[in-house]
ROGURO-182619 format. One record per residue (C-alpha): residue number from 1; y, x, z negated. Coordinates in Angstrom, 1 decimal. Example, Ala and Ser with C-alpha at 12.3 -4.5 7.8 and 13.67 -1.06 7.14 Angstrom:
# residues 2
[1; [-4.5; 12.3; -7.8]]
[2; [-1.1; 13.7; -7.1]]
This chain:
# residues 442
[1; [54.4; -32.7; -46.4]]
[2; [54.9; -29.5; -48.4]]
[3; [51.4; -29.9; -49.8]]
[4; [49.9; -30.1; -46.3]]
[5; [51.8; -27.0; -45.2]]
[6; [50.6; -25.1; -48.2]]
[7; [47.0; -26.1; -47.5]]
[8; [47.3; -24.9; -43.8]]
[9; [48.8; -21.6; -44.9]]
[10; [46.1; -21.1; -47.4]]
[11; [43.3; -21.8; -44.9]]
[12; [45.0; -19.4; -42.4]]
[13; [45.2; -16.7; -45.0]]
[14; [41.5; -17.1; -45.9]]
[15; [40.5; -16.7; -42.2]]
[16; [42.6; -13.6; -41.9]]
[17; [41.1; -12.2; -45.1]]
[18; [37.5; -12.8; -44.0]]
[19; [38.2; -11.3; -40.6]]
[20; [39.7; -8.3; -42.2]]
[21; [36.7; -7.9; -44.5]]
[22; [34.4; -8.2; -41.5]]
[23; [36.3; -5.6; -39.6]]
[24; [36.2; -3.4; -42.7]]
[25; [32.4; -3.7; -42.8]]
[26; [32.1; -2.8; -39.1]]
[27; [34.3; 0.2; -39.5]]
[28; [32.4; 1.2; -42.6]]
[29; [29.0; 0.8; -40.8]]
[30; [30.3; 2.7; -37.8]]
[31; [31.7; 5.4; -40.1]]
[32; [28.3; 5.6; -41.8]]
[33; [26.5; 5.8; -38.5]]
[34; [28.7; 8.6; -37.2]]
[35; [28.3; 10.4; -40.5]]
[36; [24.5; 10.0; -40.3]]
[37; [24.3; 11.3; -36.7]]
[38; [26.6; 14.2; -37.4]]
[39; [24.8; 15.3; -40.6]]
[40; [21.3; 14.8; -39.3]]
[41; [21.9; 16.6; -36.0]]
[42; [24.0; 19.4; -37.5]]
[43; [22.4; 22.7; -36.7]]
[44; [19.5; 21.1; -34.8]]
[45; [18.1; 23.1; -31.9]]
[46; [16.0; 21.2; -29.2]]
[47; [14.4; 24.5; -28.3]]
[48; [12.6; 25.0; -31.6]]
[49; [9.4; 23.1; -32.4]]
[50; [10.3; 20.8; -35.4]]
[51; [8.0; 22.2; -38.1]]
[52; [9.0; 24.1; -41.2]]
[53; [5.8; 26.2; -41.2]]
[54; [5.0; 27.8; -37.9]]
[55; [1.2; 27.3; -38.5]]
[56; [1.6; 23.6; -38.7]]
[57; [0.2; 21.7; -35.7]]
[58; [2.4; 19.0; -34.1]]
[59; [0.2; 16.1; -33.3]]
[60; [1.6; 14.1; -30.3]]
[61; [0.2; 10.6; -30.0]]
[62; [0.4; 9.0; -26.5]]
[63; [0.0; 5.3; -25.8]]
[64; [-0.4; 4.7; -22.1]]
[65; [0.7; 1.4; -20.5]]
[66; [0.3; 0.5; -16.9]]
[67; [2.9; -1.7; -15.2]]
[68; [1.4; -2.0; -11.7]]
[69; [-0.6; -0.2; -9.1]]
[70; [1.7; 0.0; -6.1]]
[71; [-0.5; 1.4; -3.4]]
[72; [-3.7; 3.2; -2.7]]
[73; [-3.5; 4.9; 0.7]]
[74; [-6.9; 5.6; 2.3]]
[75; [-5.6; 7.9; 5.0]]
[76; [-3.4; 10.0; 2.6]]
[77; [-5.9; 9.7; -0.3]]
[78; [-3.0; 8.9; -2.6]]
[79; [-2.5; 6.4; -5.5]]
[80; [0.9; 5.2; -6.5]]
[81; [1.4; 3.5; -9.8]]
[82; [4.3; 2.4; -12.1]]
[83; [3.7; 3.1; -15.8]]
[84; [5.3; 4.1; -19.0]]
[85; [4.2; 6.1; -22.0]]
[86; [5.0; 5.7; -25.6]]
[87; [5.0; 9.2; -27.1]]
[88; [5.4; 9.7; -30.8]]
[89; [5.4; 12.7; -33.1]]
[90; [6.9; 13.8; -36.5]]
[91; [10.0; 15.9; -36.6]]
[92; [10.2; 17.6; -40.0]]
[93; [13.8; 18.5; -39.6]]
[94; [14.9; 14.8; -39.4]]
[95; [14.9; 12.6; -42.5]]
[96; [17.4; 10.6; -44.5]]
[97; [17.8; 7.9; -47.1]]
[98; [18.9; 4.7; -45.3]]
[99; [20.7; 3.6; -48.4]]
[100; [23.1; 6.5; -48.1]]
[101; [24.2; 5.5; -44.6]]
[102; [24.7; 1.8; -44.8]]
[103; [21.1; 0.9; -44.4]]
[104; [20.7; 2.6; -41.0]]
[105; [17.0; 3.3; -40.4]]
[106; [17.1; 4.7; -36.9]]
[107; [19.4; 5.7; -34.0]]
[108; [19.1; 7.0; -30.4]]
[109; [19.9; 10.4; -29.0]]
[110; [19.5; 11.8; -25.6]]
[111; [16.3; 13.6; -24.7]]
[112; [18.0; 16.9; -24.1]]
[113; [19.4; 16.9; -27.6]]
[114; [16.1; 16.9; -29.5]]
[115; [12.7; 18.6; -29.1]]
[116; [10.2; 16.7; -26.9]]
[117; [6.7; 17.8; -25.9]]
[118; [6.6; 19.5; -22.5]]
[119; [4.3; 16.9; -20.9]]
[120; [3.5; 16.8; -17.2]]
[121; [1.2; 14.7; -15.0]]
[122; [-1.0; 15.7; -12.1]]
[123; [-2.4; 16.3; -9.6]]
[124; [0.7; 14.9; -7.9]]
[125; [1.3; 14.4; -4.2]]
[126; [5.0; 15.4; -4.2]]
[127; [6.2; 19.0; -4.6]]
[128; [7.9; 18.3; -7.9]]
[129; [6.8; 19.8; -11.2]]
[130; [5.6; 16.5; -12.5]]
[131; [7.4; 17.0; -15.8]]
[132; [8.0; 13.7; -17.7]]
[133; [11.4; 12.3; -18.5]]
[134; [15.0; 13.4; -17.7]]
[135; [18.2; 14.1; -19.5]]
[136; [19.4; 10.5; -19.4]]
[137; [16.4; 9.1; -21.3]]
[138; [16.8; 8.5; -25.0]]
[139; [14.6; 9.2; -28.0]]
[140; [14.6; 7.0; -31.1]]
[141; [14.8; 8.8; -34.4]]
[142; [13.5; 7.1; -37.5]]
[143; [14.5; 8.0; -41.1]]
[144; [11.0; 9.3; -42.0]]
[145; [11.1; 11.8; -39.1]]
[146; [9.1; 9.7; -36.6]]
[147; [10.2; 10.3; -33.0]]
[148; [9.5; 7.7; -30.3]]
[149; [9.9; 8.7; -26.7]]
[150; [9.2; 6.2; -23.9]]
[151; [9.5; 7.7; -20.4]]
[152; [9.1; 5.3; -17.5]]
[153; [7.9; 6.7; -14.1]]
[154; [6.3; 6.1; -10.8]]
[155; [3.3; 8.5; -10.4]]
[156; [1.9; 9.5; -7.0]]
[157; [-1.3; 11.3; -7.5]]
[158; [-4.2; 12.4; -5.4]]
[159; [-7.2; 10.0; -5.2]]
[160; [-10.4; 11.2; -3.5]]
[161; [-11.5; 8.0; -1.8]]
[162; [-15.1; 7.2; -0.8]]
[163; [-15.3; 5.4; 2.6]]
[164; [-19.1; 4.8; 2.7]]
[165; [-19.1; 1.2; 1.7]]
[166; [-15.7; 0.2; 3.2]]
[167; [-14.5; -2.6; 2.9]]
[168; [-16.9; -3.5; 0.0]]
[169; [-16.1; -0.2; -1.8]]
[170; [-15.2; 0.8; -5.3]]
[171; [-12.9; 3.8; -6.0]]
[172; [-12.7; 6.0; -9.0]]
[173; [-9.2; 7.6; -9.2]]
[174; [-8.0; 9.8; -12.0]]
[175; [-4.8; 11.6; -13.0]]
[176; [-4.1; 14.0; -15.9]]
[177; [-1.4; 14.3; -18.6]]
[178; [-1.2; 17.8; -19.9]]
[179; [0.9; 20.2; -21.9]]
[180; [2.6; 22.7; -19.7]]
[181; [3.1; 25.6; -22.0]]
[182; [2.5; 24.6; -25.6]]
[183; [-0.7; 26.1; -26.9]]
[184; [-3.2; 23.8; -28.7]]
[185; [-2.7; 25.8; -31.9]]
[186; [0.9; 24.4; -31.9]]
[187; [0.9; 21.1; -30.1]]
[188; [-2.1; 18.8; -29.6]]
[189; [-2.5; 15.4; -27.9]]
[190; [-4.1; 12.8; -30.1]]
[191; [-4.5; 9.0; -30.4]]
[192; [-6.1; 6.1; -28.5]]
[193; [-4.6; 6.6; -25.0]]
[194; [-5.4; 3.5; -23.0]]
[195; [-5.8; 0.7; -25.6]]
[196; [-3.0; -1.4; -24.3]]
[197; [-3.3; -0.8; -20.6]]
[198; [-4.4; -4.3; -19.5]]
[199; [-2.0; -6.0; -21.8]]
[200; [0.9; -4.3; -20.1]]
[201; [-0.2; -4.9; -16.6]]
[202; [2.6; -6.9; -15.0]]
[203; [1.5; -7.5; -11.4]]
[204; [-2.0; -7.3; -9.9]]
[205; [-2.4; -5.5; -6.7]]
[206; [-3.3; -7.8; -3.7]]
[207; [-5.8; -5.3; -2.3]]
[208; [-7.4; -3.8; -5.4]]
[209; [-8.8; -5.2; -8.7]]
[210; [-8.5; -3.0; -11.8]]
[211; [-12.0; -3.0; -13.4]]
[212; [-11.8; -0.4; -16.2]]
[213; [-9.6; 2.5; -17.4]]
[214; [-11.1; 5.3; -19.5]]
[215; [-9.5; 8.3; -21.0]]
[216; [-10.9; 11.7; -22.0]]
[217; [-9.2; 14.4; -24.1]]
[218; [-10.0; 17.9; -23.0]]
[219; [-8.7; 21.5; -23.1]]
[220; [-7.9; 23.8; -20.3]]
[221; [-7.0; 27.5; -19.9]]
[222; [-3.8; 28.6; -18.3]]
[223; [-2.4; 32.2; -18.5]]
[224; [-4.5; 32.9; -21.6]]
[225; [-3.3; 29.8; -23.4]]
[226; [-5.6; 26.9; -24.5]]
[227; [-3.7; 23.8; -23.6]]
[228; [-4.3; 20.2; -24.5]]
[229; [-4.7; 17.5; -21.9]]
[230; [-6.0; 14.0; -21.3]]
[231; [-7.6; 12.5; -18.1]]
[232; [-7.2; 8.9; -17.2]]
[233; [-9.8; 7.4; -14.8]]
[234; [-9.4; 4.1; -13.0]]
[235; [-12.3; 2.1; -11.6]]
[236; [-10.9; 0.0; -8.8]]
[237; [-12.7; -2.6; -6.7]]
[238; [-11.4; -3.7; -3.3]]
[239; [-10.7; -7.3; -2.7]]
[240; [-12.5; -7.7; 0.7]]
[241; [-11.4; -11.3; 1.6]]
[242; [-8.7; -10.3; 4.1]]
[243; [-10.8; -7.7; 5.8]]
[244; [-13.7; -10.1; 6.0]]
[245; [-11.5; -12.5; 8.0]]
[246; [-9.8; -9.9; 10.2]]
[247; [-12.6; -7.3; 10.7]]
[248; [-16.0; -8.4; 9.7]]
[249; [-16.0; -11.9; 11.1]]
[250; [-14.7; -10.9; 14.6]]
[251; [-17.2; -8.1; 14.7]]
[252; [-20.1; -10.4; 13.9]]
[253; [-18.9; -12.9; 16.5]]
[254; [-18.6; -10.2; 19.2]]
[255; [-22.1; -9.0; 18.4]]
[256; [-23.5; -12.5; 19.0]]
[257; [-21.5; -12.8; 22.3]]
[258; [-23.0; -9.5; 23.5]]
[259; [-26.4; -11.0; 23.4]]
[260; [-25.3; -13.9; 25.6]]
[261; [-24.8; -11.5; 28.5]]
[262; [-28.5; -11.8; 29.3]]
[263; [-28.4; -15.6; 28.9]]
[264; [-25.8; -16.0; 31.6]]
[265; [-27.4; -16.8; 35.0]]
[266; [-27.0; -14.2; 37.7]]
[267; [-25.7; -16.9; 40.1]]
[268; [-22.6; -17.4; 37.9]]
[269; [-21.2; -14.0; 38.9]]
[270; [-19.7; -13.3; 35.5]]
[271; [-22.5; -11.2; 33.8]]
[272; [-20.8; -7.9; 34.6]]
[273; [-17.3; -8.9; 33.6]]
[274; [-18.5; -10.4; 30.3]]
[275; [-20.4; -7.2; 29.4]]
[276; [-17.5; -4.9; 30.2]]
[277; [-15.1; -7.1; 28.2]]
[278; [-17.3; -7.1; 25.2]]
[279; [-17.7; -3.4; 25.4]]
[280; [-13.9; -2.9; 25.4]]
[281; [-13.6; -5.3; 22.5]]
[282; [-16.0; -3.2; 20.4]]
[283; [-14.1; 0.0; 21.3]]
[284; [-10.9; -1.7; 20.1]]
[285; [-12.5; -2.7; 16.8]]
[286; [-13.8; 0.8; 16.3]]
[287; [-10.4; 2.3; 16.9]]
[288; [-8.8; -0.1; 14.5]]
[289; [-11.3; 0.6; 11.7]]
[290; [-11.0; 4.4; 12.1]]
[291; [-7.2; 4.2; 12.0]]
[292; [-7.2; 3.0; 8.4]]
[293; [-9.8; 5.5; 7.2]]
[294; [-9.3; 9.1; 6.4]]
[295; [-10.5; 11.5; 9.1]]
[296; [-13.3; 12.9; 6.9]]
[297; [-16.4; 14.7; 8.2]]
[298; [-17.9; 14.8; 4.7]]
[299; [-18.5; 11.0; 4.6]]
[300; [-19.2; 8.4; 7.2]]
[301; [-18.4; 4.7; 6.8]]
[302; [-21.4; 2.4; 7.3]]
[303; [-19.0; 0.0; 9.1]]
[304; [-18.2; 2.7; 11.6]]
[305; [-21.9; 3.4; 12.2]]
[306; [-22.4; -0.4; 12.6]]
[307; [-19.6; -0.5; 15.2]]
[308; [-21.0; 2.5; 17.0]]
[309; [-24.4; 0.8; 17.2]]
[310; [-22.8; -2.3; 18.6]]
[311; [-20.8; -0.2; 21.1]]
[312; [-24.0; 1.5; 22.2]]
[313; [-25.8; -1.9; 22.6]]
[314; [-22.9; -3.2; 24.6]]
[315; [-22.9; -0.1; 26.9]]
[316; [-26.6; -0.4; 27.3]]
[317; [-26.3; -4.1; 28.2]]
[318; [-23.8; -3.3; 30.9]]
[319; [-26.3; -0.7; 32.4]]
[320; [-29.1; -3.2; 32.2]]
[321; [-27.0; -5.9; 33.7]]
[322; [-26.4; -3.6; 36.7]]
[323; [-30.2; -3.2; 37.0]]
[324; [-30.8; -7.0; 36.7]]
[325; [-28.2; -7.7; 39.5]]
[326; [-29.8; -5.0; 41.6]]
[327; [-33.2; -6.6; 41.2]]
[328; [-31.9; -10.1; 41.9]]
[329; [-30.3; -9.0; 45.2]]
[330; [-33.1; -6.8; 46.4]]
[331; [-34.4; -7.9; 49.8]]
[332; [-37.8; -9.5; 50.1]]
[333; [-38.9; -6.8; 52.5]]
[334; [-39.2; -4.4; 49.5]]
[335; [-42.8; -4.8; 48.1]]
[336; [-43.2; -6.0; 44.5]]
[337; [-45.6; -4.0; 42.3]]
[338; [-48.7; -6.0; 41.1]]
[339; [-47.9; -5.1; 37.4]]
[340; [-44.4; -6.6; 37.7]]
[341; [-45.7; -9.7; 39.4]]
[342; [-48.4; -10.1; 36.8]]
[343; [-45.9; -9.8; 34.0]]
[344; [-43.7; -12.4; 35.6]]
[345; [-46.6; -14.8; 36.1]]
[346; [-47.6; -14.3; 32.5]]
[347; [-44.2; -15.4; 31.3]]
[348; [-44.3; -18.3; 33.7]]
[349; [-47.7; -19.4; 32.5]]
[350; [-46.4; -19.2; 28.9]]
[351; [-43.6; -21.5; 29.8]]
[352; [-40.9; -18.9; 29.0]]
[353; [-39.4; -18.7; 32.5]]
[354; [-39.4; -20.8; 35.7]]
[355; [-40.2; -19.1; 38.9]]
[356; [-38.3; -19.6; 42.2]]
[357; [-41.0; -21.3; 44.3]]
[358; [-40.3; -21.4; 48.0]]
[359; [-40.9; -24.8; 49.7]]
[360; [-44.2; -24.4; 51.7]]
[361; [-44.3; -24.8; 55.4]]
[362; [-46.1; -27.8; 56.9]]
[363; [-47.8; -27.8; 60.3]]
[364; [-44.9; -29.7; 61.8]]
[365; [-42.5; -27.1; 60.5]]
[366; [-44.6; -24.3; 61.9]]
[367; [-44.7; -25.9; 65.3]]
[368; [-40.9; -26.3; 65.3]]
[369; [-40.5; -22.6; 64.5]]
[370; [-42.9; -21.6; 67.3]]
[371; [-41.1; -23.8; 69.8]]
[372; [-37.9; -21.9; 69.1]]
[373; [-39.5; -18.4; 69.3]]
[374; [-39.7; -16.5; 72.5]]
[375; [-43.3; -16.3; 73.6]]
[376; [-42.6; -13.0; 75.4]]
[377; [-43.2; -11.1; 72.1]]
[378; [-46.4; -13.0; 71.3]]
[379; [-48.5; -11.8; 74.3]]
[380; [-50.8; -9.5; 72.5]]
[381; [-54.1; -10.5; 71.0]]
[382; [-52.8; -9.6; 67.5]]
[383; [-49.8; -12.0; 67.9]]
[384; [-52.1; -14.7; 69.1]]
[385; [-54.1; -14.4; 66.0]]
[386; [-50.9; -14.6; 64.0]]
[387; [-50.1; -17.8; 65.8]]
[388; [-53.4; -19.3; 65.0]]
[389; [-53.1; -18.2; 61.4]]
[390; [-49.7; -19.9; 61.2]]
[391; [-51.1; -23.1; 62.7]]
[392; [-54.1; -23.1; 60.5]]
[393; [-52.8; -21.8; 57.2]]
[394; [-49.7; -23.9; 56.8]]
[395; [-51.5; -26.5; 54.9]]
[396; [-53.6; -24.0; 52.9]]
[397; [-50.3; -22.4; 51.6]]
[398; [-49.2; -25.8; 50.5]]
[399; [-52.5; -26.3; 48.8]]
[400; [-52.2; -22.9; 47.1]]
[401; [-48.8; -23.8; 45.8]]
[402; [-50.2; -27.1; 44.6]]
[403; [-52.7; -25.2; 42.5]]
[404; [-49.8; -23.5; 40.6]]
[405; [-50.2; -20.0; 42.2]]
[406; [-46.5; -19.3; 43.0]]
[407; [-45.2; -16.4; 45.0]]
[408; [-43.2; -14.0; 42.8]]
[409; [-39.8; -13.0; 44.2]]
[410; [-37.3; -10.4; 43.1]]
[411; [-35.0; -13.0; 41.6]]
[412; [-38.0; -14.0; 39.4]]
[413; [-38.2; -10.4; 38.2]]
[414; [-34.5; -10.5; 37.4]]
[415; [-34.9; -13.7; 35.3]]
[416; [-37.9; -12.1; 33.5]]
[417; [-35.9; -9.0; 32.7]]
[418; [-33.0; -11.2; 31.3]]
[419; [-35.5; -13.0; 29.1]]
[420; [-37.0; -9.8; 27.7]]
[421; [-33.6; -8.1; 27.2]]
[422; [-32.1; -11.1; 25.4]]
[423; [-34.9; -11.1; 22.8]]
[424; [-34.8; -7.4; 22.5]]
[425; [-31.1; -7.2; 21.9]]
[426; [-31.2; -10.2; 19.6]]
[427; [-33.8; -8.3; 17.4]]
[428; [-31.9; -5.0; 17.5]]
[429; [-28.5; -6.5; 16.6]]
[430; [-29.8; -8.7; 13.9]]
[431; [-31.8; -5.9; 12.3]]
[432; [-28.7; -3.5; 12.5]]
[433; [-26.5; -6.2; 11.0]]
[434; [-28.9; -6.9; 8.1]]
[435; [-29.4; -3.2; 7.3]]
[436; [-25.7; -2.3; 7.5]]
[437; [-24.3; -5.2; 5.5]]
[438; [-27.0; -4.8; 2.9]]
[439; [-26.0; -1.1; 2.4]]
[440; [-22.3; -2.0; 2.3]]
[441; [-22.6; -4.9; -0.2]]
[442; [-25.3; -3.7; -2.5]]
């Protein structure tokens, strides 16, 4: 029993000893870390560029990584994106031997406690300065003097959009990253800026496809200083599937329906209501499209022009429908011009339209009409001749009709006009559709 107790006590003492040694290592490491941080940062000033020779240029390397494109507003001409930068440079005032500090190779400090390049982005939409980072961000310091600063941000910058080929458009949006006050003789941007952009893209935008990103280093002048900057250019292609279903397809269907106004018979009584309804539908489509586009007078959308053409055709069809209805209901007492009658007979002979042929009067029908007519008004010699002509020519009219020479009436002229207008509007709308969609897509 005593041997077992001694073994338990020995095991317990071993555990306590190992724990004490571990705690001692932790305390020793923490002590070394605190000593490292206090000694390295002793006398450090974040307001002084970290070079021992004032003529030495601080090269700032920037790696740009895009997380997501949040929004591209057509009306505001604004692009919103979530991104982060990996900015690195060499601080000549910071270096240590890791072996002297428990093997510590790096540690973090707040951005406000060390020198960081005065980078800013633009052109920004908001009224802020656009300066990167904040006091709560940290900078990682390495034992060889390398500084790594990774500011995350949401950038809202201007993007001059082109609405000509909407919704089959491509946009080129750019934003700049520049030094605010450090002359190029002292601080210069270097490195491959956009090499890891597509690898870091987290979520694709549902409306836009990111095609390419290019960067360009350049210098600019400000208050007599030559400053270093880099410009990032995005080539974005719109995903048109949703707009094809909600805008293009209804517009094409309405354009086809507008042609059917002239195919609808006058007797139906719905020609005018159909034409007015379609005209209002085109106006609604036009107002919807213009509401999502910027009110620019410098560029005109092809889709807007196409909708204006369709609105004009629809308005013209309403006016022509009024004319057709007026011709259809014109009384027979109004004489018909020979040219109009000849044109109608030509369409009838070609089999394009069918004339309204009145049923010829037979001699029996003529006698029945005369028996019901007052003879008091037929006493003159002229009326007597008309009676004889009516008795004698009833059969000849029937024979003329039998030879295919039909009497052209005003309803026949209305039908002929509908035939011509239908073909004319079909040609105009198809031609306008082919031209406009070819210009938008290609």
